[in-house]
C-alpha positions, 0 to 999 in steps of 0.5 A, a space after each residue: 436894153 440889157 447891159 450885155 447888149 451895150 457897146 459902151 458901159 457907163 456904169 463905170 461912172 458909178 464906180 469912179 464916183 464911189 471910189 472918189 467918195 462922191 455923191 450924185 449931187 457932188 458930181 452934178 455940181 462939179 460937172 453941171 450935169 443934172 442928177 437925173 442925167 447922171 443917174 440914167 447914165 450910170 444905169 446905161 439908160 442914156 446916151 452920152 454927148 461929147 460935151 457931157 463926156 468931157 465935163 464928166 471926165 474932168 470931175 475924175 481927173 481924166 481925159 474924155 478919151 480915158 473915160 470913153 476907153 473905160 466905158 468901152 473896155 470895162 471887162 478884163 481881156 485874157 490871153 494865152 502866152 506864146 512860147 518861142 526861142 530867140 538867140 540864147 533866150 527862151 521866151 513866154 510872151 503876152 501882149 496887149 495894146 501898148 504893152 508886151 510882157 516877156 518872161 525870159 530864161 537864159 543860160 550863163 555865158 550867153 549874149 544877145 546883141 540885137 533884141 527883137 520886137 523893138 519900136 519907139 518904146 520903153 523897155 524894163 528888165 526886172 531880174 528875178 533870178 541870176 544876174 545880167 549886164 545890160 549895155 547901153 551906148 554910154 553906160 552899163 548896168 549889172 542887175 541881180 535878183 530884185 533889181 530892174 532897169 528902165 531905158 529907151 528901147 530904141 537905143 542900141 543895147 545888149 544883154 550879157 547873161 552872167 549867171 543862169 537867169 530869169 527875168 521879166 521884160 516889158 516893152 511899153 509904148 511911149 504913149 503910156 509914159 509913167 
């Protein structure tokens, strides 16, 4: 079977093992999986059972789900940005599972009181040029180039553009807490 025919690619286990500075023997001892079994798994010559996946993930400080996700998505995902205008903002947007990335430009004197695309997520605004004020229910923050603010996007909030500005805005699902 060719690697390109696989739905899951467990060669990621070899990469994790080498990054951790571990040998097959080290992983075998910590996971109670035979060296031969690990070697076959790293070469995609063996199917993995749920118990094996769980024990192997623990060796690398991962959940079984995290390891499975790595095996499933070992290649990069490219997307093209979409461009649109919303209120005073000109946006370029790229979204991936769990994260929306916005590059925004706005002119001085503009304000946006009901930013779109909000769910139960965190929002990060990183000012690259200009200055803005973000108003939340009990606080207000003025940001200048190089400054960023993280807050719960479910909170009522507004952006006031103090100078012509460019910013990066990220929306992160709360399941991806940091």
